[in-house]
mmCIF entry with sequence, helices, sheets and N, C-alpha, C, O atoms, coordinates in Angstrom:
data_MODEL
# 
_entry.id   MODEL 
# 
_entity.id                         1 
_entity.type                       polymer 
_entity.pdbx_number_of_molecules   1 
# 
_entity_poly.entity_id                      1 
_entity_poly.type                           'polypeptide(L)' 
_entity_poly.nstd_linkage                   no 
_entity_poly.nstd_monomer                   no 
_entity_poly.pdbx_seq_one_letter_code       MLFRLSKTVDSLVEYLYISGEISLKEFIDLLYNYNLLKRIIVAMKIYYRKKINYL 
_entity_poly.pdbx_seq_one_letter_code_can   MLFRLSKTVDSLVEYLYISGEISLKEFIDLLYNYNLLKRIIVAMKIYYRKKINYL 
_entity_poly.pdbx_strand_id                 A 
# 
loop_
_entity_poly_seq.entity_id 
_entity_poly_seq.num 
_entity_poly_seq.mon_id 
_entity_poly_seq.hetero 
1 1  MET n 
1 2  LEU n 
1 3  PHE n 
1 4  ARG n 
1 5  LEU n 
1 6  SER n 
1 7  LYS n 
1 8  THR n 
1 9  VAL n 
1 10 ASP n 
1 11 SER n 
1 12 LEU n 
1 13 VAL n 
1 14 GLU n 
1 15 TYR n 
1 16 LEU n 
1 17 TYR n 
1 18 ILE n 
1 19 SER n 
1 20 GLY n 
1 21 GLU n 
1 22 ILE n 
1 23 SER n 
1 24 LEU n 
1 25 LYS n 
1 26 GLU n 
1 27 PHE n 
1 28 ILE n 
1 29 ASP n 
1 30 LEU n 
1 31 LEU n 
1 32 TYR n 
1 33 ASN n 
1 34 TYR n 
1 35 ASN n 
1 36 LEU n 
1 37 LEU n 
1 38 LYS n 
1 39 ARG n 
1 40 ILE n 
1 41 ILE n 
1 42 VAL n 
1 43 ALA n 
1 44 MET n 
1 45 LYS n 
1 46 ILE n 
1 47 TYR n 
1 48 TYR n 
1 49 ARG n 
1 50 LYS n 
1 51 LYS n 
1 52 ILE n 
1 53 ASN n 
1 54 TYR n 
1 55 LEU n 
# 
_struct_asym.id          A 
_struct_asym.entity_id   1 
# 
loop_
_struct_conf.conf_type_id 
_struct_conf.id 
_struct_conf.pdbx_PDB_helix_id 
_struct_conf.beg_label_comp_id 
_struct_conf.beg_label_asym_id 
_struct_conf.beg_label_seq_id 
_struct_conf.pdbx_beg_PDB_ins_code 
_struct_conf.end_label_comp_id 
_struct_conf.end_label_asym_id 
_struct_conf.end_label_seq_id 
_struct_conf.pdbx_end_PDB_ins_code 
_struct_conf.beg_auth_comp_id 
_struct_conf.beg_auth_asym_id 
_struct_conf.beg_auth_seq_id 
_struct_conf.end_auth_comp_id 
_struct_conf.end_auth_asym_id 
_struct_conf.end_auth_seq_id 
_struct_conf.pdbx_PDB_helix_class 
_struct_conf.details 
_struct_conf.pdbx_PDB_helix_length 
HELX_P HELX_P1 AA1 LEU A 2  ? ILE A 18 ? LEU A 2  ILE A 18 1 ? 17 
HELX_P HELX_P2 AA2 LEU A 24 ? TYR A 54 ? LEU A 24 TYR A 54 1 ? 31 
# 
_struct_conf_type.id          HELX_P 
_struct_conf_type.criteria    ? 
_struct_conf_type.reference   ? 
# 
loop_
_atom_site.group_PDB 
_atom_site.id 
_atom_site.type_symbol 
_atom_site.label_atom_id 
_atom_site.label_alt_id 
_atom_site.label_comp_id 
_atom_site.label_asym_id 
_atom_site.label_entity_id 
_atom_site.label_seq_id 
_atom_site.pdbx_PDB_ins_code 
_atom_site.Cartn_x 
_atom_site.Cartn_y 
_atom_site.Cartn_z 
_atom_site.occupancy 
_atom_site.B_iso_or_equiv 
_atom_site.pdbx_formal_charge 
_atom_site.auth_seq_id 
_atom_site.auth_comp_id 
_atom_site.auth_asym_id 
_atom_site.auth_atom_id 
_atom_site.pdbx_PDB_model_num 
ATOM 1   N N  . MET A 1 1  ? -0.323  2.626   -5.584 1.00 0.00 ? 1  MET A N  1 
ATOM 2   C CA . MET A 1 1  ? -0.793  3.697   -6.459 1.00 0.00 ? 1  MET A CA 1 
ATOM 3   C C  . MET A 1 1  ? -1.296  4.887   -5.645 1.00 0.00 ? 1  MET A C  1 
ATOM 4   O O  . MET A 1 1  ? -0.897  6.026   -5.885 1.00 0.00 ? 1  MET A O  1 
ATOM 5   N N  . LEU A 1 2  ? -2.171  4.613   -4.685 1.00 0.00 ? 2  LEU A N  1 
ATOM 6   C CA . LEU A 1 2  ? -2.738  5.692   -3.861 1.00 0.00 ? 2  LEU A CA 1 
ATOM 7   C C  . LEU A 1 2  ? -1.614  6.359   -3.049 1.00 0.00 ? 2  LEU A C  1 
ATOM 8   O O  . LEU A 1 2  ? -1.631  7.573   -2.844 1.00 0.00 ? 2  LEU A O  1 
ATOM 9   N N  . PHE A 1 3  ? -0.645  5.566   -2.592 1.00 0.00 ? 3  PHE A N  1 
ATOM 10  C CA . PHE A 1 3  ? 0.467   6.116   -1.818 1.00 0.00 ? 3  PHE A CA 1 
ATOM 11  C C  . PHE A 1 3  ? 1.299   7.048   -2.683 1.00 0.00 ? 3  PHE A C  1 
ATOM 12  O O  . PHE A 1 3  ? 1.678   8.132   -2.239 1.00 0.00 ? 3  PHE A O  1 
ATOM 13  N N  . ARG A 1 4  ? 1.591   6.631   -3.935 1.00 0.00 ? 4  ARG A N  1 
ATOM 14  C CA . ARG A 1 4  ? 2.372   7.467   -4.836 1.00 0.00 ? 4  ARG A CA 1 
ATOM 15  C C  . ARG A 1 4  ? 1.638   8.773   -5.130 1.00 0.00 ? 4  ARG A C  1 
ATOM 16  O O  . ARG A 1 4  ? 2.241   9.846   -5.165 1.00 0.00 ? 4  ARG A O  1 
ATOM 17  N N  . LEU A 1 5  ? 0.324   8.661   -5.341 1.00 0.00 ? 5  LEU A N  1 
ATOM 18  C CA . LEU A 1 5  ? -0.488  9.842   -5.626 1.00 0.00 ? 5  LEU A CA 1 
ATOM 19  C C  . LEU A 1 5  ? -0.462  10.810  -4.436 1.00 0.00 ? 5  LEU A C  1 
ATOM 20  O O  . LEU A 1 5  ? -0.347  12.022  -4.618 1.00 0.00 ? 5  LEU A O  1 
ATOM 21  N N  . SER A 1 6  ? -0.568  10.269  -3.227 1.00 0.00 ? 6  SER A N  1 
ATOM 22  C CA . SER A 1 6  ? -0.584  11.120  -2.054 1.00 0.00 ? 6  SER A CA 1 
ATOM 23  C C  . SER A 1 6  ? 0.744   11.844  -1.877 1.00 0.00 ? 6  SER A C  1 
ATOM 24  O O  . SER A 1 6  ? 0.761   13.006  -1.472 1.00 0.00 ? 6  SER A O  1 
ATOM 25  N N  . LYS A 1 7  ? 1.857   11.177  -2.172 1.00 0.00 ? 7  LYS A N  1 
ATOM 26  C CA . LYS A 1 7  ? 3.163   11.823  -2.065 1.00 0.00 ? 7  LYS A CA 1 
ATOM 27  C C  . LYS A 1 7  ? 3.277   12.931  -3.088 1.00 0.00 ? 7  LYS A C  1 
ATOM 28  O O  . LYS A 1 7  ? 3.836   13.990  -2.802 1.00 0.00 ? 7  LYS A O  1 
ATOM 29  N N  . THR A 1 8  ? 2.748   12.694  -4.287 1.00 0.00 ? 8  THR A N  1 
ATOM 30  C CA . THR A 1 8  ? 2.800   13.710  -5.354 1.00 0.00 ? 8  THR A CA 1 
ATOM 31  C C  . THR A 1 8  ? 1.984   14.934  -4.963 1.00 0.00 ? 8  THR A C  1 
ATOM 32  O O  . THR A 1 8  ? 2.445   16.066  -5.109 1.00 0.00 ? 8  THR A O  1 
ATOM 33  N N  . VAL A 1 9  ? 0.777   14.706  -4.467 1.00 0.00 ? 9  VAL A N  1 
ATOM 34  C CA . VAL A 1 9  ? -0.089  15.839  -4.072 1.00 0.00 ? 9  VAL A CA 1 
ATOM 35  C C  . VAL A 1 9  ? 0.543   16.589  -2.912 1.00 0.00 ? 9  VAL A C  1 
ATOM 36  O O  . VAL A 1 9  ? 0.554   17.820  -2.912 1.00 0.00 ? 9  VAL A O  1 
ATOM 37  N N  . ASP A 1 10 ? 1.075   15.867  -1.914 1.00 0.00 ? 10 ASP A N  1 
ATOM 38  C CA . ASP A 1 10 ? 1.728   16.526  -0.779 1.00 0.00 ? 10 ASP A CA 1 
ATOM 39  C C  . ASP A 1 10 ? 2.883   17.412  -1.234 1.00 0.00 ? 10 ASP A C  1 
ATOM 40  O O  . ASP A 1 10 ? 3.006   18.552  -0.786 1.00 0.00 ? 10 ASP A O  1 
ATOM 41  N N  . SER A 1 11 ? 3.738   16.888  -2.133 1.00 0.00 ? 11 SER A N  1 
ATOM 42  C CA . SER A 1 11 ? 4.875   17.671  -2.568 1.00 0.00 ? 11 SER A CA 1 
ATOM 43  C C  . SER A 1 11 ? 4.428   18.862  -3.428 1.00 0.00 ? 11 SER A C  1 
ATOM 44  O O  . SER A 1 11 ? 5.046   19.925  -3.383 1.00 0.00 ? 11 SER A O  1 
ATOM 45  N N  . LEU A 1 12 ? 3.366   18.687  -4.202 1.00 0.00 ? 12 LEU A N  1 
ATOM 46  C CA . LEU A 1 12 ? 2.847   19.804  -5.016 1.00 0.00 ? 12 LEU A CA 1 
ATOM 47  C C  . LEU A 1 12 ? 2.347   20.933  -4.114 1.00 0.00 ? 12 LEU A C  1 
ATOM 48  O O  . LEU A 1 12 ? 2.649   22.106  -4.335 1.00 0.00 ? 12 LEU A O  1 
ATOM 49  N N  . VAL A 1 13 ? 1.570   20.550  -3.086 1.00 0.00 ? 13 VAL A N  1 
ATOM 50  C CA . VAL A 1 13 ? 1.038   21.548  -2.157 1.00 0.00 ? 13 VAL A CA 1 
ATOM 51  C C  . VAL A 1 13 ? 2.179   22.265  -1.436 1.00 0.00 ? 13 VAL A C  1 
ATOM 52  O O  . VAL A 1 13 ? 2.150   23.484  -1.265 1.00 0.00 ? 13 VAL A O  1 
ATOM 53  N N  . GLU A 1 14 ? 3.188   21.489  -1.014 1.00 0.00 ? 14 GLU A N  1 
ATOM 54  C CA . GLU A 1 14 ? 4.351   22.101  -0.347 1.00 0.00 ? 14 GLU A CA 1 
ATOM 55  C C  . GLU A 1 14 ? 5.072   23.079  -1.287 1.00 0.00 ? 14 GLU A C  1 
ATOM 56  O O  . GLU A 1 14 ? 5.467   24.169  -0.873 1.00 0.00 ? 14 GLU A O  1 
ATOM 57  N N  . TYR A 1 15 ? 5.236   22.685  -2.536 1.00 0.00 ? 15 TYR A N  1 
ATOM 58  C CA . TYR A 1 15 ? 5.905   23.563  -3.504 1.00 0.00 ? 15 TYR A CA 1 
ATOM 59  C C  . TYR A 1 15 ? 5.142   24.869  -3.700 1.00 0.00 ? 15 TYR A C  1 
ATOM 60  O O  . TYR A 1 15 ? 5.730   25.950  -3.745 1.00 0.00 ? 15 TYR A O  1 
ATOM 61  N N  . LEU A 1 16 ? 3.805   24.744  -3.817 1.00 0.00 ? 16 LEU A N  1 
ATOM 62  C CA . LEU A 1 16 ? 2.989   25.955  -4.007 1.00 0.00 ? 16 LEU A CA 1 
ATOM 63  C C  . LEU A 1 16 ? 3.110   26.902  -2.813 1.00 0.00 ? 16 LEU A C  1 
ATOM 64  O O  . LEU A 1 16 ? 3.145   28.121  -2.982 1.00 0.00 ? 16 LEU A O  1 
ATOM 65  N N  . TYR A 1 17 ? 3.173   26.331  -1.597 1.00 0.00 ? 17 TYR A N  1 
ATOM 66  C CA . TYR A 1 17 ? 3.317   27.172  -0.399 1.00 0.00 ? 17 TYR A CA 1 
ATOM 67  C C  . TYR A 1 17 ? 4.684   27.818  -0.349 1.00 0.00 ? 17 TYR A C  1 
ATOM 68  O O  . TYR A 1 17 ? 4.790   29.018  -0.097 1.00 0.00 ? 17 TYR A O  1 
ATOM 69  N N  . ILE A 1 18 ? 5.729   27.048  -0.583 1.00 0.00 ? 18 ILE A N  1 
ATOM 70  C CA . ILE A 1 18 ? 7.097   27.576  -0.484 1.00 0.00 ? 18 ILE A CA 1 
ATOM 71  C C  . ILE A 1 18 ? 7.342   28.637  -1.542 1.00 0.00 ? 18 ILE A C  1 
ATOM 72  O O  . ILE A 1 18 ? 8.035   29.623  -1.290 1.00 0.00 ? 18 ILE A O  1 
ATOM 73  N N  . SER A 1 19 ? 6.762   28.432  -2.753 1.00 0.00 ? 19 SER A N  1 
ATOM 74  C CA . SER A 1 19 ? 6.996   29.388  -3.845 1.00 0.00 ? 19 SER A CA 1 
ATOM 75  C C  . SER A 1 19 ? 6.129   30.644  -3.671 1.00 0.00 ? 19 SER A C  1 
ATOM 76  O O  . SER A 1 19 ? 6.284   31.606  -4.423 1.00 0.00 ? 19 SER A O  1 
ATOM 77  N N  . GLY A 1 20 ? 5.221   30.643  -2.690 1.00 0.00 ? 20 GLY A N  1 
ATOM 78  C CA . GLY A 1 20 ? 4.395   31.824  -2.437 1.00 0.00 ? 20 GLY A CA 1 
ATOM 79  C C  . GLY A 1 20 ? 3.142   31.896  -3.284 1.00 0.00 ? 20 GLY A C  1 
ATOM 80  O O  . GLY A 1 20 ? 2.466   32.925  -3.304 1.00 0.00 ? 20 GLY A O  1 
ATOM 81  N N  . GLU A 1 21 ? 2.820   30.814  -3.985 1.00 0.00 ? 21 GLU A N  1 
ATOM 82  C CA . GLU A 1 21 ? 1.617   30.821  -4.832 1.00 0.00 ? 21 GLU A CA 1 
ATOM 83  C C  . GLU A 1 21 ? 0.348   30.774  -3.994 1.00 0.00 ? 21 GLU A C  1 
ATOM 84  O O  . GLU A 1 21 ? -0.684  31.292  -4.421 1.00 0.00 ? 21 GLU A O  1 
ATOM 85  N N  . ILE A 1 22 ? 0.397   30.170  -2.819 1.00 0.00 ? 22 ILE A N  1 
ATOM 86  C CA . ILE A 1 22 ? -0.775  30.091  -1.936 1.00 0.00 ? 22 ILE A CA 1 
ATOM 87  C C  . ILE A 1 22 ? -0.379  30.579  -0.543 1.00 0.00 ? 22 ILE A C  1 
ATOM 88  O O  . ILE A 1 22 ? 0.782   30.507  -0.142 1.00 0.00 ? 22 ILE A O  1 
ATOM 89  N N  . SER A 1 23 ? -1.373  31.073  0.169  1.00 0.00 ? 23 SER A N  1 
ATOM 90  C CA . SER A 1 23 ? -1.121  31.571  1.532  1.00 0.00 ? 23 SER A CA 1 
ATOM 91  C C  . SER A 1 23 ? -1.129  30.420  2.528  1.00 0.00 ? 23 SER A C  1 
ATOM 92  O O  . SER A 1 23 ? -1.465  29.286  2.187  1.00 0.00 ? 23 SER A O  1 
ATOM 93  N N  . LEU A 1 24 ? -0.755  30.730  3.757  1.00 0.00 ? 24 LEU A N  1 
ATOM 94  C CA . LEU A 1 24 ? -0.716  29.699  4.804  1.00 0.00 ? 24 LEU A CA 1 
ATOM 95  C C  . LEU A 1 24 ? -2.103  29.100  5.045  1.00 0.00 ? 24 LEU A C  1 
ATOM 96  O O  . LEU A 1 24 ? -2.231  27.893  5.249  1.00 0.00 ? 24 LEU A O  1 
ATOM 97  N N  . LYS A 1 25 ? -3.141  29.942  5.023  1.00 0.00 ? 25 LYS A N  1 
ATOM 98  C CA . LYS A 1 25 ? -4.500  29.458  5.246  1.00 0.00 ? 25 LYS A CA 1 
ATOM 99  C C  . LYS A 1 25 ? -4.889  28.504  4.119  1.00 0.00 ? 25 LYS A C  1 
ATOM 100 O O  . LYS A 1 25 ? -5.452  27.441  4.382  1.00 0.00 ? 25 LYS A O  1 
ATOM 101 N N  . GLU A 1 26 ? -4.596  28.868  2.861  1.00 0.00 ? 26 GLU A N  1 
ATOM 102 C CA . GLU A 1 26 ? -4.940  27.990  1.746  1.00 0.00 ? 26 GLU A CA 1 
ATOM 103 C C  . GLU A 1 26 ? -4.149  26.679  1.839  1.00 0.00 ? 26 GLU A C  1 
ATOM 104 O O  . GLU A 1 26 ? -4.676  25.611  1.527  1.00 0.00 ? 26 GLU A O  1 
ATOM 105 N N  . PHE A 1 27 ? -2.902  26.762  2.261  1.00 0.00 ? 27 PHE A N  1 
ATOM 106 C CA . PHE A 1 27 ? -2.047  25.590  2.418  1.00 0.00 ? 27 PHE A CA 1 
ATOM 107 C C  . PHE A 1 27 ? -2.675  24.610  3.427  1.00 0.00 ? 27 PHE A C  1 
ATOM 108 O O  . PHE A 1 27 ? -2.774  23.412  3.162  1.00 0.00 ? 27 PHE A O  1 
ATOM 109 N N  . ILE A 1 28 ? -3.097  25.139  4.584  1.00 0.00 ? 28 ILE A N  1 
ATOM 110 C CA . ILE A 1 28 ? -3.718  24.298  5.625  1.00 0.00 ? 28 ILE A CA 1 
ATOM 111 C C  . ILE A 1 28 ? -5.033  23.731  5.123  1.00 0.00 ? 28 ILE A C  1 
ATOM 112 O O  . ILE A 1 28 ? -5.324  22.556  5.345  1.00 0.00 ? 28 ILE A O  1 
ATOM 113 N N  . ASP A 1 29 ? -5.830  24.549  4.450  1.00 0.00 ? 29 ASP A N  1 
ATOM 114 C CA . ASP A 1 29 ? -7.119  24.075  3.910  1.00 0.00 ? 29 ASP A CA 1 
ATOM 115 C C  . ASP A 1 29 ? -6.929  22.953  2.893  1.00 0.00 ? 29 ASP A C  1 
ATOM 116 O O  . ASP A 1 29 ? -7.664  21.965  2.910  1.00 0.00 ? 29 ASP A O  1 
ATOM 117 N N  . LEU A 1 30 ? -5.954  23.101  2.017  1.00 0.00 ? 30 LEU A N  1 
ATOM 118 C CA . LEU A 1 30 ? -5.687  22.045  1.020  1.00 0.00 ? 30 LEU A CA 1 
ATOM 119 C C  . LEU A 1 30 ? -5.269  20.747  1.679  1.00 0.00 ? 30 LEU A C  1 
ATOM 120 O O  . LEU A 1 30 ? -5.765  19.676  1.330  1.00 0.00 ? 30 LEU A O  1 
ATOM 121 N N  . LEU A 1 31 ? -4.349  20.843  2.639  1.00 0.00 ? 31 LEU A N  1 
ATOM 122 C CA . LEU A 1 31 ? -3.900  19.615  3.338  1.00 0.00 ? 31 LEU A CA 1 
ATOM 123 C C  . LEU A 1 31 ? -5.027  18.961  4.084  1.00 0.00 ? 31 LEU A C  1 
ATOM 124 O O  . LEU A 1 31 ? -5.172  17.739  4.047  1.00 0.00 ? 31 LEU A O  1 
ATOM 125 N N  . TYR A 1 32 ? -5.849  19.775  4.780  1.00 0.00 ? 32 TYR A N  1 
ATOM 126 C CA . TYR A 1 32 ? -6.956  19.208  5.548  1.00 0.00 ? 32 TYR A CA 1 
ATOM 127 C C  . TYR A 1 32 ? -7.964  18.514  4.633  1.00 0.00 ? 32 TYR A C  1 
ATOM 128 O O  . TYR A 1 32 ? -8.386  17.390  4.906  1.00 0.00 ? 32 TYR A O  1 
ATOM 129 N N  . ASN A 1 33 ? -8.345  19.182  3.558  1.00 0.00 ? 33 ASN A N  1 
ATOM 130 C CA . ASN A 1 33 ? -9.320  18.577  2.624  1.00 0.00 ? 33 ASN A CA 1 
ATOM 131 C C  . ASN A 1 33 ? -8.769  17.347  1.963  1.00 0.00 ? 33 ASN A C  1 
ATOM 132 O O  . ASN A 1 33 ? -9.499  16.378  1.756  1.00 0.00 ? 33 ASN A O  1 
ATOM 133 N N  . TYR A 1 34 ? -7.485  17.357  1.624  1.00 0.00 ? 34 TYR A N  1 
ATOM 134 C CA . TYR A 1 34 ? -6.886  16.188  0.968  1.00 0.00 ? 34 TYR A CA 1 
ATOM 135 C C  . TYR A 1 34 ? -6.823  14.995  1.943  1.00 0.00 ? 34 TYR A C  1 
ATOM 136 O O  . TYR A 1 34 ? -7.111  13.862  1.559  1.00 0.00 ? 34 TYR A O  1 
ATOM 137 N N  . ASN A 1 35 ? -6.450  15.257  3.186  1.00 0.00 ? 35 ASN A N  1 
ATOM 138 C CA . ASN A 1 35 ? -6.376  14.173  4.176  1.00 0.00 ? 35 ASN A CA 1 
ATOM 139 C C  . ASN A 1 35 ? -7.773  13.612  4.456  1.00 0.00 ? 35 ASN A C  1 
ATOM 140 O O  . ASN A 1 35 ? -7.933  12.409  4.660  1.00 0.00 ? 35 ASN A O  1 
ATOM 141 N N  . LEU A 1 36 ? -8.777  14.483  4.465  1.00 0.00 ? 36 LEU A N  1 
ATOM 142 C CA . LEU A 1 36 ? -10.159 14.022  4.652  1.00 0.00 ? 36 LEU A CA 1 
ATOM 143 C C  . LEU A 1 36 ? -10.544 13.121  3.498  1.00 0.00 ? 36 LEU A C  1 
ATOM 144 O O  . LEU A 1 36 ? -11.158 12.076  3.714  1.00 0.00 ? 36 LEU A O  1 
ATOM 145 N N  . LEU A 1 37 ? -10.192 13.504  2.256  1.00 0.00 ? 37 LEU A N  1 
ATOM 146 C CA . LEU A 1 37 ? -10.528 12.712  1.095  1.00 0.00 ? 37 LEU A CA 1 
ATOM 147 C C  . LEU A 1 37 ? -9.834  11.345  1.160  1.00 0.00 ? 37 LEU A C  1 
ATOM 148 O O  . LEU A 1 37 ? -10.442 10.335  0.807  1.00 0.00 ? 37 LEU A O  1 
ATOM 149 N N  . LYS A 1 38 ? -8.578  11.299  1.602  1.00 0.00 ? 38 LYS A N  1 
ATOM 150 C CA . LYS A 1 38 ? -7.858  10.015  1.748  1.00 0.00 ? 38 LYS A CA 1 
ATOM 151 C C  . LYS A 1 38 ? -8.578  9.102   2.732  1.00 0.00 ? 38 LYS A C  1 
ATOM 152 O O  . LYS A 1 38 ? -8.720  7.904   2.488  1.00 0.00 ? 38 LYS A O  1 
ATOM 153 N N  . ARG A 1 39 ? -9.035  9.681   3.854  1.00 0.00 ? 39 ARG A N  1 
ATOM 154 C CA . ARG A 1 39 ? -9.728  8.865   4.864  1.00 0.00 ? 39 ARG A CA 1 
ATOM 155 C C  . ARG A 1 39 ? -11.043 8.306   4.315  1.00 0.00 ? 39 ARG A C  1 
ATOM 156 O O  . ARG A 1 39 ? -11.402 7.165   4.608  1.00 0.00 ? 39 ARG A O  1 
ATOM 157 N N  . ILE A 1 40 ? -11.753 9.098   3.526  1.00 0.00 ? 40 ILE A N  1 
ATOM 158 C CA . ILE A 1 40 ? -13.025 8.639   2.932  1.00 0.00 ? 40 ILE A CA 1 
ATOM 159 C C  . ILE A 1 40 ? -12.740 7.482   1.962  1.00 0.00 ? 40 ILE A C  1 
ATOM 160 O O  . ILE A 1 40 ? -13.475 6.494   1.950  1.00 0.00 ? 40 ILE A O  1 
ATOM 161 N N  . ILE A 1 41 ? -11.683 7.597   1.153  1.00 0.00 ? 41 ILE A N  1 
ATOM 162 C CA . ILE A 1 41 ? -11.352 6.538   0.206  1.00 0.00 ? 41 ILE A CA 1 
ATOM 163 C C  . ILE A 1 41 ? -11.000 5.239   0.924  1.00 0.00 ? 41 ILE A C  1 
ATOM 164 O O  . ILE A 1 41 ? -11.435 4.164   0.511  1.00 0.00 ? 41 ILE A O  1 
ATOM 165 N N  . VAL A 1 42 ? -10.221 5.334   1.989  1.00 0.00 ? 42 VAL A N  1 
ATOM 166 C CA . VAL A 1 42 ? -9.830  4.151   2.758  1.00 0.00 ? 42 VAL A CA 1 
ATOM 167 C C  . VAL A 1 42 ? -11.071 3.515   3.397  1.00 0.00 ? 42 VAL A C  1 
ATOM 168 O O  . VAL A 1 42 ? -11.214 2.292   3.388  1.00 0.00 ? 42 VAL A O  1 
ATOM 169 N N  . ALA A 1 43 ? -11.956 4.330   3.943  1.00 0.00 ? 43 ALA A N  1 
ATOM 170 C CA . ALA A 1 43 ? -13.170 3.816   4.554  1.00 0.00 ? 43 ALA A CA 1 
ATOM 171 C C  . ALA A 1 43 ? -14.060 3.098   3.525  1.00 0.00 ? 43 ALA A C  1 
ATOM 172 O O  . ALA A 1 43 ? -14.662 2.069   3.830  1.00 0.00 ? 43 ALA A O  1 
ATOM 173 N N  . MET A 1 44 ? -14.136 3.648   2.317  1.00 0.00 ? 44 MET A N  1 
ATOM 174 C CA . MET A 1 44 ? -14.943 3.026   1.260  1.00 0.00 ? 44 MET A CA 1 
ATOM 175 C C  . MET A 1 44 ? -14.341 1.686   0.867  1.00 0.00 ? 44 MET A C  1 
ATOM 176 O O  . MET A 1 44 ? -15.074 0.718   0.665  1.00 0.00 ? 44 MET A O  1 
ATOM 177 N N  . LYS A 1 45 ? -13.005 1.610   0.753  1.00 0.00 ? 45 LYS A N  1 
ATOM 178 C CA . LYS A 1 45 ? -12.345 0.367   0.410  1.00 0.00 ? 45 LYS A CA 1 
ATOM 179 C C  . LYS A 1 45 ? -12.645 -0.722  1.441  1.00 0.00 ? 45 LYS A C  1 
ATOM 180 O O  . LYS A 1 45 ? -12.965 -1.856  1.086  1.00 0.00 ? 45 LYS A O  1 
ATOM 181 N N  . ILE A 1 46 ? -12.538 -0.359  2.727  1.00 0.00 ? 46 ILE A N  1 
ATOM 182 C CA . ILE A 1 46 ? -12.802 -1.321  3.795  1.00 0.00 ? 46 ILE A CA 1 
ATOM 183 C C  . ILE A 1 46 ? -14.262 -1.771  3.760  1.00 0.00 ? 46 ILE A C  1 
ATOM 184 O O  . ILE A 1 46 ? -14.555 -2.955  3.926  1.00 0.00 ? 46 ILE A O  1 
ATOM 185 N N  . TYR A 1 47 ? -15.168 -0.833  3.546  1.00 0.00 ? 47 TYR A N  1 
ATOM 186 C CA . TYR A 1 47 ? -16.604 -1.141  3.499  1.00 0.00 ? 47 TYR A CA 1 
ATOM 187 C C  . TYR A 1 47 ? -16.890 -2.141  2.380  1.00 0.00 ? 47 TYR A C  1 
ATOM 188 O O  . TYR A 1 47 ? -17.562 -3.150  2.595  1.00 0.00 ? 47 TYR A O  1 
ATOM 189 N N  . TYR A 1 48 ? -16.373 -1.851  1.178  1.00 0.00 ? 48 TYR A N  1 
ATOM 190 C CA . TYR A 1 48 ? -16.667 -2.727  0.039  1.00 0.00 ? 48 TYR A CA 1 
ATOM 191 C C  . TYR A 1 48 ? -15.953 -4.069  0.170  1.00 0.00 ? 48 TYR A C  1 
ATOM 192 O O  . TYR A 1 48 ? -16.484 -5.085  -0.279 1.00 0.00 ? 48 TYR A O  1 
ATOM 193 N N  . ARG A 1 49 ? -14.774 -4.102  0.767  1.00 0.00 ? 49 ARG A N  1 
ATOM 194 C CA . ARG A 1 49 ? -14.073 -5.364  0.992  1.00 0.00 ? 49 ARG A CA 1 
ATOM 195 C C  . ARG A 1 49 ? -14.901 -6.251  1.918  1.00 0.00 ? 49 ARG A C  1 
ATOM 196 O O  . ARG A 1 49 ? -15.038 -7.447  1.662  1.00 0.00 ? 49 ARG A O  1 
ATOM 197 N N  . LYS A 1 50 ? -15.452 -5.689  2.982  1.00 0.00 ? 50 LYS A N  1 
ATOM 198 C CA . LYS A 1 50 ? -16.272 -6.448  3.902  1.00 0.00 ? 50 LYS A CA 1 
ATOM 199 C C  . LYS A 1 50 ? -17.564 -6.902  3.218  1.00 0.00 ? 50 LYS A C  1 
ATOM 200 O O  . LYS A 1 50 ? -18.034 -8.015  3.454  1.00 0.00 ? 50 LYS A O  1 
ATOM 201 N N  . LYS A 1 51 ? -18.123 -6.057  2.389  1.00 0.00 ? 51 LYS A N  1 
ATOM 202 C CA . LYS A 1 51 ? -19.372 -6.394  1.710  1.00 0.00 ? 51 LYS A CA 1 
ATOM 203 C C  . LYS A 1 51 ? -19.133 -7.551  0.739  1.00 0.00 ? 51 LYS A C  1 
ATOM 204 O O  . LYS A 1 51 ? -19.968 -8.450  0.637  1.00 0.00 ? 51 LYS A O  1 
ATOM 205 N N  . ILE A 1 52 ? -18.007 -7.540  0.028  1.00 0.00 ? 52 ILE A N  1 
ATOM 206 C CA . ILE A 1 52 ? -17.689 -8.636  -0.901 1.00 0.00 ? 52 ILE A CA 1 
ATOM 207 C C  . ILE A 1 52 ? -17.422 -9.919  -0.152 1.00 0.00 ? 52 ILE A C  1 
ATOM 208 O O  . ILE A 1 52 ? -17.857 -10.985 -0.586 1.00 0.00 ? 52 ILE A O  1 
ATOM 209 N N  . ASN A 1 53 ? -16.714 -9.845  0.969  1.00 0.00 ? 53 ASN A N  1 
ATOM 210 C CA . ASN A 1 53 ? -16.439 -11.049 1.772  1.00 0.00 ? 53 ASN A CA 1 
ATOM 211 C C  . ASN A 1 53 ? -17.724 -11.643 2.346  1.00 0.00 ? 53 ASN A C  1 
ATOM 212 O O  . ASN A 1 53 ? -17.837 -12.858 2.503  1.00 0.00 ? 53 ASN A O  1 
ATOM 213 N N  . TYR A 1 54 ? -18.679 -10.790 2.653  1.00 0.00 ? 54 TYR A N  1 
ATOM 214 C CA . TYR A 1 54 ? -19.962 -11.256 3.205  1.00 0.00 ? 54 TYR A CA 1 
ATOM 215 C C  . TYR A 1 54 ? -20.729 -12.066 2.181  1.00 0.00 ? 54 TYR A C  1 
ATOM 216 O O  . TYR A 1 54 ? -21.380 -13.051 2.529  1.00 0.00 ? 54 TYR A O  1 
ATOM 217 N N  . LEU A 1 55 ? -20.660 -11.662 0.919  1.00 0.00 ? 55 LEU A N  1 
ATOM 218 C CA . LEU A 1 55 ? -21.394 -12.381 -0.143 1.00 0.00 ? 55 LEU A CA 1 
ATOM 219 C C  . LEU A 1 55 ? -20.696 -13.721 -0.365 1.00 0.00 ? 55 LEU A C  1 
ATOM 220 O O  . LEU A 1 55 ? -21.125 -14.508 -1.209 1.00 0.00 ? 55 LEU A O  1 
# 
């Protein structure tokens, strides 16, 4: 599910850049912020998985 969502967001951001709706700076900012969000989600999943296994 998360992988499908990430592909959808990536393609949407690419489309907006190619169509000229957003500038190069906005394109880079969106990709950077989205990748940061993905890393935070993965880290939270790992943290909670370890916490559940500990109990």
